[in-house]
N, C-alpha and C positions, 0 to 999 in steps of 0.2 A: 536232167531232161524233162522230167515232169513239172517241174519248178518253172526251168525257164519258157514253158508252153504259159505255161499259169502268169507269169510276169508277163510273156507278149501281147498274151488275151486285155488284162489289168489296164496294160498301154494304149492299148486300141480302143479297150474301152471311154478312158478318159479322152484319149482324143475326140471319140465321136463325142463326149458328152463338150466338149469346148468348142467344137465345132458348131453345134448344135445351139449353142449360146448366140450366136454372128446375127442369124435373121430368120424369122418366121414368115411362113409364109401368111397365116391369121393370126391377128392378135382378137382376144374378146379378154375387155378389161371390168366387165362389168355387164350383170343382167345376166337374163339366162339363155343360153344358148344349145339348138340341136344342131347333129351332124347326121345325116341316114344315108347318106349315098355317095356313092365317086369316089376322088383319092383327094388328098391333101398330103403335102411332105413332112410339114411343122405347123402345129397347131401350140399357141401358150394360150393358156391360162390366166390372166393376172387380176391384183384387189381381190374382190368378191365375186367375180362370177364364177358361174356354173352351167355344166353343161351336160347334155343326154347324151351319147355316143350311140345310135340304136341300128347300124349297119357301115355302110362304109367300112375304108382301110386310111390308116392315120399312119404315117411313117414315124413322126416321134410328137407325143403330147408330154407338154410340161408345162407343170401345176404350179402356180407359182402365189404371196404372198398366202390369205385367206380363202385362196379359188377350192372349188370343189367340181369333179367330175363324176359320173355314173355312168358305166359301160355294164352295157345287155347286147345276144345276140342278134343279127350277127356282127355286130363290130366286131371290128380288128385296130389293134394297134400294134406297130413291131415296137415301139419303144416307149412304156409310161412313164413318166418321171414327174413322184408325186416331190414338189420341194419346202421351203419354209412350214407354214402352217396350214396348206396344204390337206385338204381329203381328198381319197381315190377311194371309191367305192365299186366295185366287181362283181356284177350279180350271173356273169355270166359272159359270152365272146370267148376270143383271140387275143392272147399278150403274149408278143416275143419275148420278150426283155420288158420285169419290171427291177426301177432300180428307185428304192426309196431315199431321201436326204433329209436333213434340216432336223425339224420339228413333225414332217406332217405324220400322217395314218391314213392307214390303206386297209380297207376290210374287203376278204373277198372270198366271198359268199361258194364262186363255182367259176370256173374258166379253165383255158386251156392256155398253161401258163409253161412255156417252155424255162426260163430263166428269173431269175427271185436273186436284189441284192439288194444293202440295204447298209445306211452308216447313220454318222451322227448318232441324236435322236430321235430319228425314225420309228415309228412301231408297226408292223404289221401283221394283223389280225385274219388266222386263219379257220375260218368258217369248217369244223371236219365234221364225217363220222367219225371215223380211224386214221390213222396216219403212222409212218413208222419213218425211223430216221436213219441210214446209214451214212453216217460223220465225216466218212474218205471218200463214200462214193460219188457219181457225176463224173462227169469231164474233163473238171479238171482236181477232180480233190477235195471240193471242200464240202461235200455235201450232196444226199441224194434224199429227196422229200417224195414218199410216195402213197399215199391212202384214198382215201372215201370222201368225195364232199358230201355237205349236211343231203342235198339232192339224190345221193347212193349214187353219183359218177366216180369216174374213176380218178385221179390225177399221179403226173408226173412231175418231178420240182426239181429242174438241176441248179442248185447253190451256187451263189458268185460271190466269194470273198471270206476269210475268215472270221468276217463277226457281224454274219448273217443271221448266223442260229442265235443268237443271242438277241435281234431284235423283233424274232416271230414268236408269236401267244396264238394258241392255239384254243380256240372259243366255238362250242363248251370242251375243257377238257376232257377228253375220252373216259378218265375214274370218275371224275366229278358229273357226269353225267350218267353213268354208271348207279354211282351211289341215287342219284335224284330217283330215276327208275324202279329200283330197288326198295325205298322210300316210298314209291307211290303203291306199288305193289300190296307192300306191306301194309299200307294204308287202306286200301281197296279191301283186302282179306279180314282184318282186325272189321271192316266197315261191316263187313257180310254177317260175319261172327256174332254181332252183337244185336 
């Protein structure tokens, strides 16, 4: 039963993604753009376009080619889909579902993020202070990530898809950060005794 629900969810997701490719309400194909209020159903970033999302709500934001998006609070995106060689930088704000494809690069510093999926050769960097991965948790059993962003805010993210975990990188990796802090403390101590 659980596997049937998971397959149904993934088929629904693929259907949504296919429909998304039919027509965008706004297409930014180069230059710098800003979105700060109102609602748009679908926005595409193409070529080398960049966009700052600082408010309002976007139903679906699709990033193609080498485009780059920056998301800040109180910006809200229901579906954020970086693709090709695009980059998504999420500093704060609300993301319903982030689905990384192609060789995209996503950096999440802090966010209210419900679902995270990744495929192909995409990379998702999570800038966290602490994290805990339950590999069989979440709504569909693909994993549940909980922890604390670097700014101290907590998060709980459902993982979508078996291969997503392999695309997530934790920065700084908590054990490396501990070693770094211990090194600094030892250096300070030795400097005081000299």
